[in-house]
C-alpha positions in Angstrom: -64.8 -25.2 -8.6 -61.3 -25.7 -10.1 -60.7 -29.4 -10.2 -58.9 -32.0 -12.3 -56.2 -34.7 -12.2 -52.6 -33.5 -12.4 -49.8 -35.9 -13.4 -46.8 -35.3 -11.1 -44.5 -37.2 -13.5 -45.2 -34.7 -16.3 -44.6 -31.7 -14.0 -41.4 -33.2 -12.5 -40.1 -34.1 -16.0 -40.6 -30.5 -17.2 -38.7 -28.9 -14.3 -36.4 -31.4 -12.9 -36.6 -33.7 -9.8 -37.9 -30.9 -7.6 -40.9 -30.3 -9.9 -42.0 -26.9 -11.0 -42.0 -25.8 -7.3 -38.1 -25.9 -7.2 -37.8 -22.2 -8.2 -41.2 -20.9 -7.4 -41.6 -17.8 -5.1 -44.0 -19.8 -2.9 -40.9 -21.2 -1.2 -40.8 -18.0 0.8 -44.0 -19.0 2.4 -44.2 -20.6 5.8 -44.9 -24.3 5.2 -45.9 -26.7 8.0 -45.8 -30.5 7.5 -48.4 -32.1 9.9 -47.9 -35.7 10.8 -50.5 -37.4 13.1 -49.0 -40.5 14.6 -50.1 -43.5 16.7 -47.5 -46.2 17.2 -45.4 -45.5 14.1 -41.9 -45.7 15.7 -40.6 -47.9 12.9 -41.5 -45.4 10.2 -41.7 -41.9 11.6 -37.9 -41.2 11.4 -38.0 -41.9 7.7 -41.1 -39.7 7.2 -39.4 -36.8 8.9 -36.2 -37.3 6.9 -38.0 -37.6 3.6 -40.1 -34.5 4.1 -37.1 -32.5 5.3 -35.3 -33.4 2.1 -38.3 -32.7 -0.1 -39.3 -29.4 1.7 -36.1 -28.1 3.5 -37.8 -24.8 4.3 -40.8 -26.5 6.0 -41.2 -27.1 9.7 -42.3 -30.6 10.6 -44.7 -31.2 13.4 -45.4 -34.7 14.7 -48.5 -35.0 17.0 -48.3 -38.2 19.0 -51.7 -39.8 19.8 -51.0 -41.9 22.9 -48.3 -44.1 21.3 -46.8 -46.8 23.4 -43.9 -47.8 21.1 -41.6 -44.7 21.4 -43.0 -42.8 18.4 -42.5 -39.4 20.1 -38.9 -40.1 21.0 -38.1 -41.3 17.5 -39.7 -38.3 15.9 -37.9 -35.9 18.3 -34.6 -37.6 17.6 -35.3 -37.2 13.8 -35.6 -33.4 14.4 -39.4 -32.9 14.3 -41.4 -30.7 16.6 -43.3 -33.2 18.8 -46.5 -32.5 20.5 -49.2 -34.7 22.0 -53.0 -35.1 21.7 -54.5 -37.3 24.4 -58.0 -37.7 22.8 -57.7 -40.9 20.7 -58.5 -40.6 17.0 -57.1 -39.0 13.9 -59.9 -36.5 13.7 -59.0 -35.1 17.2 -55.3 -34.9 16.2 -56.1 -33.0 13.0 -58.4 -30.6 14.8 -55.6 -29.9 17.3 -53.0 -29.4 14.6 -55.2 -27.0 12.6 -55.9 -25.0 15.7 -52.4 -24.8 17.1 -50.1 -24.3 14.1 -49.9 -21.0 12.2 -48.5 -21.3 8.6 -49.3 -20.2 5.0 -49.3 -23.7 3.5 -50.1 -27.0 5.3 -49.0 -30.5 4.2 -50.9 -33.2 6.0 -49.5 -36.7 5.7 -49.7 -40.0 7.7 -46.6 -41.2 9.6 -46.5 -44.7 8.2 -44.0 -43.9 5.3 -46.5 -45.0 2.6 -46.8 -41.6 0.9 -44.3 -40.2 -1.6 -42.6 -37.2 0.0 -40.8 -36.0 -3.2 -44.3 -35.2 -4.6 -44.8 -32.5 -2.0 -42.9 -29.7 -3.8 -45.0 -30.1 -7.0 -48.2 -30.2 -4.9 -47.3 -27.1 -3.0 -46.3 -25.4 -6.3 -49.7 -26.2 -7.9 -51.6 -25.0 -4.8 -49.8 -21.6 -5.1 -49.7 -21.4 -9.0 -53.4 -22.0 -9.4 -54.5 -20.3 -6.1 -56.1 -23.5 -4.9 -57.2 -24.3 -1.4 -56.6 -28.1 -1.4 -54.6 -30.5 -3.4 -55.4 -34.2 -2.8 -52.8 -36.9 -3.5 -54.7 -39.7 -5.3 -52.9 -42.9 -4.5 -51.4 -45.0 -7.3 -50.1 -48.4 -6.1 -48.6 -51.4 -7.9 -47.9 -53.5 -4.9 -51.0 -55.4 -3.7 -49.7 -55.2 -0.1 -49.8 -51.4 -0.2 -53.5 -51.1 -0.6 -55.7 -54.0 0.5 -58.5 -55.1 -1.9 -61.2 -54.4 0.8 -59.9 -50.9 1.2 -59.8 -50.3 -2.5 -63.4 -51.5 -2.9 -64.6 -49.5 0.2 -62.9 -46.4 -1.1 -64.6 -46.7 -4.5 -68.0 -47.2 -2.9 -67.6 -44.2 -0.6 -66.1 -42.0 -3.3 -69.0 -42.9 -5.6 -71.6 -42.1 -2.9 -70.0 -38.7 -2.3 -70.0 -38.1 -6.0 -73.7 -38.8 -6.2 -74.5 -36.7 -3.1 -72.1 -33.7 -3.4 -70.9 -33.9 -7.1 -68.1 -35.8 -8.8 -64.8 -34.2 -8.0 -62.3 -36.7 -6.5 -61.2 -40.3 -7.2 -59.7 -40.9 -3.7 -61.6 -39.1 -1.0 -59.9 -41.1 1.8 -56.3 -40.1 0.9 -54.4 -39.0 4.0 -51.9 -36.9 1.9 -53.1 -33.4 1.2 -51.8 -29.8 0.9 -54.0 -27.0 2.2 -54.1 -23.2 2.0 -54.2 -21.2 5.2 -57.8 -20.1 4.5 -58.9 -23.7 4.2 -57.4 -24.8 7.5 -58.5 -21.8 9.5 -62.1 -22.0 8.2 -62.5 -25.8 8.6 -64.8 -26.7 11.5 -63.4 -30.2 12.2 -66.1 -32.3 13.9 -65.0 -35.8 13.3 -63.0 -37.8 15.8 -61.5 -40.7 13.7 -60.5 -41.6 10.2 -63.7 -40.1 8.8 -61.8 -36.7 9.0 -60.8 -37.2 5.3 -64.4 -37.4 4.3 -65.2 -34.2 6.3 -62.3 -32.4 4.6 -63.6 -33.3 1.2 -67.2 -32.3 1.9 -66.1 -29.0 3.4 -64.4 -28.1 0.1 -67.4 -29.3 -2.0 -69.9 -27.4 0.2 -68.1 -24.1 -0.1 -67.3 -24.7 -3.7 -63.6 -24.1 -3.1 -60.9 -24.4 -5.8 -59.3 -27.8 -5.4 -57.4 -30.3 -7.4 -56.2 -33.9 -7.3 -52.7 -35.2 -8.1 -51.6 -38.8 -8.7 -48.8 -39.9 -6.4 -47.1 -43.2 -5.7 -48.3 -45.2 -2.7 -46.2 -47.8 -1.0 -46.6 -50.7 1.3 -46.0 -50.3 5.0 -42.6 -51.1 6.4 -42.1 -54.5 8.2 -43.3 -54.2 11.7 -45.7 -51.4 11.0 -49.4 -52.2 11.2 -52.4 -50.3 9.8 -54.8 -48.8 12.4 -57.6 -48.7 9.9 -60.4 -51.4 10.3 -62.0 -52.1 6.9 -65.5 -52.7 8.3 -65.6 -50.6 11.5 -64.1 -47.5 10.0 -65.9 -48.0 6.7 -69.2 -47.9 8.5 -68.1 -44.9 10.5 -67.1 -43.1 7.3 -70.4 -44.0 5.7 -72.2 -42.8 8.8 -70.3 -39.5 8.5 -71.4 -39.1 4.9 -75.0 -39.6 5.9 -74.7 -37.1 8.7 -73.1 -34.5 6.4 -75.7 -35.2 3.8 -78.4 -34.6 6.4 -76.8 -31.4 7.7 -75.6 -30.0 4.4 -78.4 -31.1 2.1 -81.4 -31.0 4.5 -84.0 -30.2 1.8 -83.1 -33.2 -0.3 -82.7 -35.5 2.7 -86.0 -34.7 4.4 -87.9 -34.3 1.2 -86.9 -37.8 0.1 -88.2 -39.1 3.4 -91.4 -37.1 3.0 -92.0 -38.3 -0.5 -91.4 -41.9 0.5 -93.8 -41.6 3.4 -96.4 -39.8 1.2 -96.2 -42.6 -1.4 -96.8 -45.2 1.2 -99.7 -43.2 2.6 -101.3 -42.9 -0.8 -100.9 -46.6 -1.4 -102.6 -47.4 1.9 -105.3 -44.8 1.2 -106.4 -45.9 -2.3 -108.4 -49.1 -1.1 -110.0 -47.1 1.7 -111.1 -44.3 -0.7 -112.4 -46.7 -3.3 -114.4 -48.6 -0.7 -115.8 -45.3 0.6 -116.8 -44.2 -2.8 -118.5 -47.5 -3.6 -120.2 -48.2 -0.3 -120.1 -44.9 1.6 -118.4 -46.4 4.6 -114.9 -46.8 5.9 -114.5 -50.4 7.0 -110.7 -50.2 7.4 -110.5 -47.4 10.0 -107.0 -48.3 11.4 -105.6 -48.2 7.8 -107.2 -44.9 7.2 -105.7 -43.5 10.5 -102.3 -44.9 9.6 -102.5 -43.4 6.1 -103.5 -40.0 7.5 -100.6 -40.1 10.1 -98.1 -41.0 7.4 -99.2 -38.2 5.2 -99.0 -35.7 8.0 -95.5 -37.0 8.9 -94.5 -36.7 5.3 -95.6 -33.0 5.2 -93.8 -32.3 8.4 -90.6 -33.8 7.0 -90.8 -31.7 3.9 -91.5 -28.6 6.0 -88.6 -29.4 8.3 -86.4 -29.7 5.2 -87.4 -26.3 4.0 -86.7 -24.7 7.3 -83.3 -26.4 7.8 -82.3 -25.5 4.3 -82.6 -21.9 5.2 -80.6 -22.4 8.4 -77.9 -24.3 6.4 -77.6 -21.5 3.9 -77.0 -19.1 6.7 -74.4 -21.4 8.3 -72.7 -21.8 4.9 -72.5 -18.1 4.5 -70.8 -17.8 7.9 -68.3 -20.4 6.9 -67.7 -18.5 3.7 -67.1 -15.3 5.5 -64.6 -17.0 7.9 -62.9 -18.4 4.8 -62.6 -15.1 3.1 -61.1 -13.4 6.1 -57.9 -15.4 5.5 -55.3 -14.5 2.9 -55.3 -16.4 -0.4 -52.5 -18.8 -1.4 -49.5 -16.9 -2.7 -50.8 -13.5 -1.6 -47.6 -12.8 0.4 -45.3 -13.1 -2.6 -47.4 -12.1 -5.6 -49.2 -8.8 -5.0 -49.1 -7.8 -8.6 -52.1 -10.0 -9.6 
C-alpha cells in the first residue's frame, strides 16, 4: 500500500498558490465536490464559494439531510447542485452521493467551513500523479476551539485501535475531508448510517490494500452560529462499535480465535483441580465444575472452527470487492494512456 504524510505547504511553495495541480492534465477530468449538510445555513455559501474558487472546473453537489434552517436554499443560491436525502445520518448521505454521482475524482468535505478549500488542487494532483485511490486530509489546528480536547483524545484512541487491528497507516481516521478515485467510490459498499462512515472508508482502503496517502491541511473553528452535530461520547461509542464489527467481519479468524483461546484457557484452569483430584483419589467430586470446563472447551473449539470457516468466506467476499474495484478505471487513465 502506498502511504505517507505529504506536506501541502511544500507542494504549494514549489508550484505556486495553486499547488502542483495548477497545470496538471488531471484538470480535464470530471471532478465532483460532495458536501453532506445538516443545518449549515451559516457556512454552506462560503464552502461552495471557496471550492468553486479552488476547483473552478468541478461541479459542487450539496446533499441536504433534513435541514430546518434553510441550508438547501443557501446552497442553491450559492450555485451548488442541491439534492436531498431523507434518511438521517451522514453515512446515509454519503451512500446516496456515491451512488448517484458519476465523476472521475470525488472530493468529500463537510459543509461547516472548517476545512481548507485551497488544499484541494494539491490533493487532487497527488491522487492523479501517484495513481492513488484516496487522499485523506489530516487536520492541523492551532485554535483550541477548532478541535475540542475530547475529540482529539477520542480520535487518537480510535486511530490507535485501527492501527493495531488493521495496520498503522493514518494519523486522522475521522477526517471528513478526502479525495477519492472513481474506482474507490464505485467499489465501496457503504453500510454505516452515521459519523462512523469515515472509519468504514478507512477500513475499506486497508482491507483491499489500496494505494492511499495522507496530507496535512489546516483546520479551522466553526463560524459563529454554527454548531457541531458530533457527540463526543455517543458517536465515539458508535465509531468504536463499528470498528469492532468491521474487525469481526474482516478479521474473523483472529476475532473468533481470540475468543476461543480465552475460553480454552478458562476451561483448562477450571479443569486442573478436577483432574488432579481424579488422579489422586479416582473420583470426580466437583461434577458441575467438570461439566462447565467441558462445555467451555467445546465452545472454544466451535469458536475457532467458526473463525476458520468465516475466514474463507471473508476471503471470497474480499475477492469480489477487488474484482468490482478493478472494473473501474484508474486515476488519470483518461489523460495519460502512455504509461
